[in-house]
C-alpha positions in Angstrom: 36.8 -18.6 -18.5 36.3 -16.9 -15.1 33.1 -15.0 -14.4 33.6 -11.3 -14.1 32.9 -9.5 -10.8 30.1 -7.6 -12.5 28.4 -10.8 -13.7 28.8 -12.3 -10.2 27.3 -9.2 -8.6 24.3 -9.2 -10.9 23.7 -12.9 -10.2 24.0 -12.3 -6.4 21.6 -9.3 -6.6 19.1 -11.4 -8.5 19.3 -14.2 -5.8 18.6 -11.7 -3.1 15.9 -9.6 -4.8 13.8 -12.3 -6.6 12.4 -13.8 -3.4 11.0 -10.4 -2.4 9.2 -9.9 -5.7 9.4 -12.4 -8.5 8.7 -9.7 -11.1 12.2 -8.3 -10.7 14.3 -7.1 -13.6 17.8 -5.8 -14.0 17.9 -2.3 -15.5 14.6 -2.4 -17.4 11.3 -4.4 -17.2 10.1 -6.4 -20.2 7.3 -4.9 -22.3 4.9 -7.6 -21.0 5.8 -7.3 -17.3 2.9 -7.5 -15.0 2.4 -5.1 -12.1 3.7 -4.8 -9.5 7.3 -5.2 -10.6 10.6 -3.8 -9.7 13.8 -2.8 -11.5 17.2 -2.6 -10.1 20.6 -1.4 -11.1 23.8 -0.4 -9.5 26.8 1.9 -9.8 30.1 0.7 -8.2 33.5 2.2 -7.8 36.2 -0.5 -7.4 39.7 -0.4 -6.0 42.0 -3.5 -5.9 40.0 -5.9 -3.8 37.0 -3.8 -2.7 34.3 -1.5 -4.0 31.6 0.8 -2.8 28.5 1.7 -4.6 24.7 2.3 -4.7 22.0 -0.2 -5.5 18.9 1.5 -6.8 15.6 -0.3 -6.8 12.4 1.1 -8.4 9.1 -0.4 -7.5 6.2 0.1 -9.9 2.5 -0.6 -9.6 -0.6 0.5 -11.6 -3.1 1.1 -8.9 -5.2 3.7 -7.2 -3.4 3.0 -3.9 0.3 3.1 -3.1 -0.2 0.3 -0.6 1.5 -2.4 -2.8 4.6 -0.3 -3.5 5.0 0.7 0.1 4.7 -2.9 1.3 7.2 -4.1 -1.3 9.6 -1.3 -0.2 9.2 -2.3 3.4 10.0 -5.9 2.6 13.0 -4.9 0.5 14.4 -2.7 3.3 13.8 -5.4 6.0 15.7 -8.0 3.9 18.6 -5.8 2.6 19.3 -3.3 5.5 22.5 -4.6 7.2 22.5 -7.8 5.1 25.9 -9.4 4.8 26.0 -11.8 1.8 29.0 -14.1 1.4 30.1 -16.7 -1.0 33.5 -18.1 -2.1 34.1 -15.1 -4.4 32.8 -12.0 -2.5 31.3 -10.4 0.5 28.6 -7.8 0.1 27.2 -5.5 2.8 24.0 -3.5 2.3 22.7 -0.4 4.2 19.5 1.4 3.5 20.2 4.9 2.1 17.1 6.7 0.7 13.4 6.0 0.0 11.5 8.3 -2.3 8.0 8.5 -3.8 8.4 9.3 -7.5 5.4 11.1 -9.2 4.3 10.0 -12.6 2.1 11.8 -15.2 -0.3 8.8 -14.9 -1.8 9.3 -11.4 -2.5 5.6 -11.2 1.2 4.7 -11.6 2.7 4.3 -8.2 6.5 4.2 -7.8 9.0 4.1 -5.0 12.8 4.4 -5.4 14.8 2.8 -2.6 18.6 3.1 -2.6 21.1 1.1 -0.6 24.8 1.6 0.0 26.7 -1.5 -1.1 30.2 -2.5 0.1 31.9 -5.1 -2.0 34.9 -7.2 -0.9 36.7 -9.7 -3.1 37.0 -13.2 -1.6 39.3 -16.0 -2.6 40.0 -16.2 -6.3 
């Protein structure tokens, strides 16, 4: 059974993001996740052999200072902006889109949302 393009994309994103912060989770963190951590998800629109979409990364920390989330966001942007990832199945291109501070009711919860444009091209099948 061949792996779906969605599964391949999730594996690829995990390979790229995990070295930036090991506490990285697709869609939602576990209940026992330690701070700081990040969550990521994507929305894609595909045509025959290509797609375009948005990767959304949310960085969370329980801290008086926003220094940790800012540093992680900086690292994320420096790795992903203009990154071209290739393997035998696909080519992915990333471009930084937005970066926002998200307020929380808990003033010690610090959060940054960073979005990236993703371009997806199907390689050899």
